[in-house]
C-alpha positions in Angstrom: 1.0 -42.3 24.1 -1.4 -39.4 24.6 -0.5 -36.3 22.5 -1.8 -32.7 22.4 -1.1 -30.6 19.4 -1.5 -26.8 19.9 -2.6 -24.7 16.9 -5.3 -24.5 14.3 -3.6 -24.1 10.9 -2.4 -26.3 8.0 0.9 -26.9 9.9 -1.0 -28.4 12.8 -3.3 -30.5 10.5 -0.2 -31.9 8.7 1.6 -32.8 12.0 -1.6 -34.3 13.5 -2.2 -36.3 10.3 1.3 -37.7 10.6 1.1 -38.4 14.4 -2.2 -40.3 13.8 -0.3 -42.8 11.7 2.2 -43.6 14.6 2.1 -47.1 16.2 2.6 -45.3 19.5 -0.4 -43.1 19.5 -3.3 -43.8 21.9 -5.2 -40.5 22.0 -4.6 -37.4 19.9 -6.0 -34.0 20.8 -5.7 -30.7 18.9 -6.4 -27.3 20.6 -8.2 -25.6 19.1 -7.8 -27.4 15.8 -10.0 -27.1 12.7 -12.4 -29.1 10.6 -9.5 -31.2 9.2 -7.8 -32.0 12.5 -11.1 -33.3 13.8 -10.8 -36.1 11.2 -7.5 -37.4 12.6 -8.0 -36.6 16.3 -10.2 -34.8 18.8 -10.5 -31.0 18.8 -10.5 -29.2 22.1 -11.8 -25.7 22.5 -8.8 -24.2 24.3 -6.9 -21.1 23.2 -3.1 -21.7 22.5 -2.3 -18.8 24.9 -4.3 -20.1 27.8 -1.5 -21.9 29.6 -3.5 -22.7 32.7 -6.3 -24.3 30.7 -3.8 -26.3 28.6 -2.1 -27.5 31.8 -5.4 -28.6 33.4 -6.4 -30.5 30.2 -3.0 -32.2 30.1 -3.5 -33.4 33.7 -7.0 -34.5 33.1 -6.2 -36.5 29.9 -2.8 -37.8 31.1 -1.0 -36.2 28.2 2.5 -37.5 27.5 3.7 -35.1 24.8 2.7 -31.6 23.7 3.6 -30.3 20.2 3.5 -26.5 20.0 2.7 -25.3 16.5 2.6 -21.5 16.5 5.4 -19.2 17.7 3.3 -17.1 20.1 3.1 -19.6 23.0 6.8 -20.5 22.6 8.0 -16.9 22.7 5.6 -16.3 25.6 7.1 -19.2 27.6 4.7 -22.1 27.6 7.6 -24.5 27.9 8.9 -22.7 31.0 5.4 -22.6 32.4 5.2 -26.4 32.2 8.7 -27.0 33.5 8.0 -24.9 36.6 4.9 -26.9 37.5 5.5 -30.2 39.4 2.2 -31.6 38.1 3.2 -31.4 34.4 7.0 -30.9 34.3 7.3 -34.6 33.2 5.4 -33.9 30.0 7.6 -33.8 26.8 7.3 -30.4 25.3 8.2 -30.3 21.6 9.4 -26.7 21.2 12.0 -24.5 22.8 11.8 -22.6 26.1 11.4 -18.8 26.2 15.1 -18.0 26.2 15.7 -20.3 23.1 12.6 -19.0 21.3 14.2 -15.5 21.2 15.9 -16.8 18.0 12.5 -15.9 16.4 11.0 -13.6 19.1 13.8 -11.0 18.8 15.5 -10.2 15.4 18.2 -8.3 17.4 18.9 -11.4 19.6 19.2 -13.6 16.4 21.5 -11.2 14.6 23.8 -10.9 17.7 23.8 -14.7 18.0 24.8 -15.1 14.3 27.5 -12.5 14.6 29.0 -14.1 17.7 29.1 -17.6 16.1 30.2 -16.5 12.7 27.0 -17.6 10.9 26.7 -15.9 7.5 23.9 -13.3 7.4 23.4 -9.8 6.0 25.2 -6.9 7.7 22.9 -5.0 10.1 22.3 -2.3 12.7 19.8 -2.4 15.6 18.2 1.0 16.1 16.1 2.5 18.9 15.0 6.0 19.5 18.3 6.5 21.3 20.5 6.0 18.2 18.1 6.9 15.4 20.6 9.3 13.8 23.1 6.4 13.6 20.3 4.4 11.9 19.7 7.2 9.4 23.4 7.2 8.6 23.5 3.4 8.2 20.7 3.5 5.7 22.7 6.1 3.7 25.6 3.7 3.6 23.5 0.9 2.0 22.2 0.4 -1.6 18.5 0.2 -2.4 16.3 -1.6 -1.6 16.3 -1.1 2.2 15.2 -3.8 4.7 13.6 -2.8 8.0 12.5 -5.5 10.5 10.6 -5.0 13.7 12.6 -6.7 16.5 9.6 -8.5 18.0 6.7 -10.6 16.6 4.4 -8.5 14.5 2.0 -11.2 13.0 4.1 -11.5 9.9 3.8 -7.8 9.0 6.9 -6.4 10.6 9.3 -6.7 7.7 9.4 -3.8 5.2 11.4 -3.8 1.9 11.6 -0.2 0.6 12.9 1.1 -2.7 13.8 4.7 -1.8 16.1 6.0 0.9 13.6 8.7 1.8 10.8 6.2 2.3 13.1 4.0 4.4 14.0 6.9 6.7 10.3 7.8 7.1 9.3 4.2 7.8 12.2 3.8 10.3 10.8 6.8 12.3 7.3 5.5 12.0 8.2 2.0 13.3 10.1 3.4 16.2 7.1 5.6 17.0 4.9 2.5 17.4 3.8 1.4 14.0 3.9 -2.2 15.1 3.5 -1.5 18.8 6.1 -2.8 21.2 7.4 -5.1 18.5 9.1 -2.2 16.7 10.5 -0.4 19.8 13.7 -1.8 18.3 14.2 -2.0 14.5 16.9 -4.0 12.7 18.1 -2.4 9.5 19.6 -5.0 7.1 21.5 -5.0 3.9 19.4 -6.4 1.1 20.6 -9.7 -0.2 19.7 -10.7 -3.7 19.1 -14.4 -4.4 16.7 -17.3 -4.2 15.1 -18.1 -0.8 14.5 -21.5 0.7 13.7 -23.0 4.1 15.7 -25.7 5.8 14.4 -27.5 8.9 16.1 -29.4 11.6 14.8 -31.2 14.7 17.2 -31.1 17.7 17.4 -32.4 21.2 19.9 -29.8 22.2 22.9 -32.0 21.4 22.3 -33.7 18.1 20.1 -32.9 15.2 18.4 -34.4 12.1 17.9 -32.4 8.9 14.5 -32.6 7.4 13.7 -32.0 3.7 14.1 -28.4 2.5 11.3 -26.5 0.9 10.6 -23.3 -0.9 7.4 -21.3 -0.2 5.7 -18.5 -2.1 4.7 -15.5 0.1 3.2 -13.0 -2.3 -0.5 -13.1 -3.1 -0.1 -12.4 -6.8 1.4 -14.6 -9.6 5.0 -13.9 -10.5 5.6 -13.1 -6.8 3.7 -9.8 -6.9 1.4 -8.0 -4.5 1.1 -8.2 -0.7 2.9 -10.6 1.5 0.8 -13.5 2.9 1.3 -16.4 5.3 2.2 -18.5 2.2 0.5 -19.4 -1.0 2.2 -22.7 -1.7 5.4 -24.7 -1.4 7.7 -27.2 -3.2 10.0 -29.8 -1.7 12.8 -30.7 -2.6 14.4 -27.5 -4.0 16.6 -28.4 -7.0 19.6 -26.1 -6.3 19.8 -27.4 -2.7 21.1 -30.8 -3.8 24.6 -31.9 -3.0 27.2 -29.1 -2.3 24.8 -26.3 -1.4 23.1 -28.3 1.5 26.5 -29.3 2.7 27.4 -25.6 3.0 24.2 -25.0 4.9 25.0 -27.8 7.3 28.7 -26.8 7.9 28.4 -23.1 7.8 24.9 -22.6 9.4 23.3 -25.7 11.1 26.4 -27.0 13.0 27.5 -23.5 14.2 23.9 -22.8 15.3 23.5 -26.0 17.3 27.0 -25.6 18.8 26.4 -21.9 19.5 23.2 -22.6 21.5 25.0 -25.2 23.6 28.0 -22.9 24.1 25.7 -20.1 25.2 24.0 -22.4 27.7 20.7 -22.3 25.8 18.7 -25.6 26.0 17.0 -25.8 22.7 14.7 -28.7 22.0 12.4 -28.9 19.1 12.4 -27.6 15.5 14.6 -24.8 14.1 13.5 -23.2 10.8 16.3 -21.7 8.9 15.0 -19.0 6.5 17.9 -18.9 4.0 18.9 -17.2 0.8 21.1 -18.6 -1.9 23.5 -15.8 -3.0 25.7 -17.0 -5.9 25.6 -20.5 -4.4 26.5 -19.4 -0.9 23.8 -19.6 1.9 23.0 -16.7 4.2 20.5 -16.7 7.1 17.6 -14.3 6.6 15.8 -15.4 9.8 15.4 -18.1 12.3 12.0 -19.4 13.3 11.5 -21.5 16.5 8.9 -23.8 14.9 8.0 -25.5 11.6 6.9 -23.2 8.8 3.5 -23.0 7.1 2.9 -24.0 4.2 6.3 -25.7 4.1 5.1 -28.2 6.7 2.5 -29.4 4.3 5.2 -30.6 1.9 8.0 -31.5 4.4 5.9 -33.7 6.8 4.3 -35.8 4.0 7.8 -36.6 2.7 8.8 -37.9 6.2 8.6 -41.7 6.2 9.8 -42.1 9.8 7.5 -42.2 12.8 7.2 -38.6 14.0 6.5 -39.7 17.6 9.8 -41.6 17.6 11.6 -38.4 16.8 9.6 -36.5 19.5 10.7 -39.2 22.0 14.3 -38.7 20.9 14.0 -35.0 21.5 12.6 -35.3 25.0 15.1 -38.0 26.1 18.0 -36.5 24.2 18.5 -39.7 22.2 17.7 -38.2 18.8 21.1 -39.4 17.4 19.9 -43.0 17.8 16.7 -42.4 15.8 16.4 -43.2 12.0 15.1 -40.6 9.6 13.9 -41.6 6.2 12.3 -39.5 3.4 10.2 -40.0 0.3 12.3 -39.1 -2.7 9.3 -37.9 -4.7 8.6 -34.2 -5.2 5.8 -32.8 -3.0 4.0 -29.6 -4.0 1.3 -27.7 -2.2 -1.1 -25.0 -3.3 -3.0 -22.9 -0.8 -6.7 -21.9 -1.5 -7.5 -18.6 0.2 -10.5 -16.4 0.8 -11.2 -13.6 -1.7 -9.7 -10.3 -0.5 -7.0 -12.0 1.6 -4.5 -10.9 3.0 -6.7 -7.8 3.5 -10.4 -7.9 4.4 -12.2 -11.1 3.6 -15.5 -12.9 4.6 -15.8 -16.1 6.6 -18.3 -18.9 6.9 -18.5 -19.7 3.1 -19.6 -23.2 2.5 -16.8 -25.5 1.0 -17.8 -28.2 -1.5 -15.9 -30.8 -3.5 -13.6 -32.2 -0.8 -14.9 -35.7 -1.3 -14.0 -35.5 -5.0 -10.3 -35.2 -4.3 -8.2 -38.3 -5.1 -4.5 -39.0 -4.9 -3.8 -35.7 -3.1 -3.8 -34.7 0.5 -6.0 -31.8 1.7 -4.8 -30.0 4.8 -7.2 -27.6 6.5 -5.9 -24.2 7.5 -8.8 -21.9 8.2 -12.0 -24.1 8.4 -14.7 -25.0 10.9 -17.4 -27.7 11.2 -21.0 -26.7 11.2 -23.0 -29.9 11.5 -22.2 -31.9 8.3 -21.0 -28.7 6.5 -17.4 -27.4 6.4 -17.1 -23.6 6.3 -14.3 -21.2 5.7 -12.9 -19.7 8.9 -9.8 -17.8 7.9 -7.8 -16.1 5.1 -5.9 -19.2 4.2 -8.5 -21.9 4.0 -7.1 -25.2 2.5 -3.8 -26.6 1.3 -3.8 -29.3 -1.4 -0.6 -31.4 -1.5 0.5 -34.0 -4.1 3.4 -36.2 -4.9 5.0 -36.7 -8.3 8.2 -38.1 -9.8 9.0 -34.5 -10.7 7.7 -31.0 -10.0 5.7 -30.9 -13.2 3.8 -34.2 -12.5 3.2 -33.2 -8.8 1.8 -29.8 -9.7 -0.4 -31.2 -12.4 -2.0 -33.5 -9.9 -2.3 -30.7 -7.2 -4.0 -28.3 -9.6 -6.3 -31.0 -10.9 -7.6 -31.5 -7.4 -7.6 -27.8 -6.4 -10.1 -27.3 -9.3 -12.5 -29.8 -7.7 -12.9 -27.7 -4.5 -15.1 -24.7 -4.5 -16.2 -21.9 -2.1 -17.4 -18.4 -2.7 -14.5 -16.1 -4.0 -11.9 -18.8 -3.6 -8.5 -17.8 -5.0 -5.2 -19.6 -5.5 -2.0 -18.9 -7.4 -1.6 -20.9 -10.6 2.2 -20.5 -10.8 3.6 -22.2 -7.7 7.1 -23.5 -8.6 7.3 -21.2 -11.6 10.9 -20.1 -10.7 12.3 -23.5 -10.3 13.6 -25.6 -13.2 11.9 -29.0 -13.5 13.1 -31.6 -11.1 14.1 -34.7 -13.0 
């Protein structure tokens, strides 16, 4: 089987690493990839949004399956583009079509979907310039803090959590006036839910589904979950409180109604669904849907998957997923992200990375790197992700941090408290 992975981050390196172990793989390509993906497959210099170039490459290399990593191409309709072209419509696309990808591409669409199918989520109101006064009144009915979400994709920056009513009202007007461009032409105001967040992933063929290991990621740049939001500074899987009854609630109250709801609404969803959840007094609520795997959660979830990933992809494309076995590693996986100094604000690139060959008994997934001859250089804000296994969270993190300390580049930074808010997993 010839496979093309689209993307260049840690998620794509982890998925490519797993695909490379499949007994079914013949050729593996990653577009555009990074210095890490080039070690498990062949990088191709094609932008993820250049659908024509991706199609031509798939024809040229006789690609059988395309895995779409980032949300942009999915929301912009790459699956529809392939399905409409006779030359490539036979290729298995692992990711939802444009209509289905609205679960992530439009907060308003997602909230309406959840309301229609009785899926637990925070109460909300969608606001445009037409009903801004209604939005102001809705804010007044809520207790602080106040949550404002740009309806569309805003590169991870479109969610604001504000402490004062006055600030929330000001920011609402700013967002509707174009603070996030077209993405905030609509704004979803949400009730703030207090609890512990976690991510649950399923893979679905549109009829059946398989639940993958859950994970908890850490978004803030500073220790103790302080400072600016990032793309993710680390992750832990499994999550202690998700065991047993809680995950049963997630499946019965959220996963099953979501899969059934998509089918009822005539939406053909094939690929991964990321459920961004919050545990409020032992009850799960949906904060958001994503139409793809998360990052850095993928770097702990995929290593725990013992099954052949291409087997699951084949089940998705042929709608025989229910016949496929899924097996997981029971050990705890932890991941710590090494980032460029200054991230998530201004940072420098092309810093030489050393010490990668000194890492033992951990996995290193590249997120923002590039090859320059024999040298590996930084090429993004989030640079590397170090993942380790252990019989419990403490042992796993001990190993991860031991290996993180062996890797160096100028102004490298990482959080030293990943997993701090979870009790030790026995």
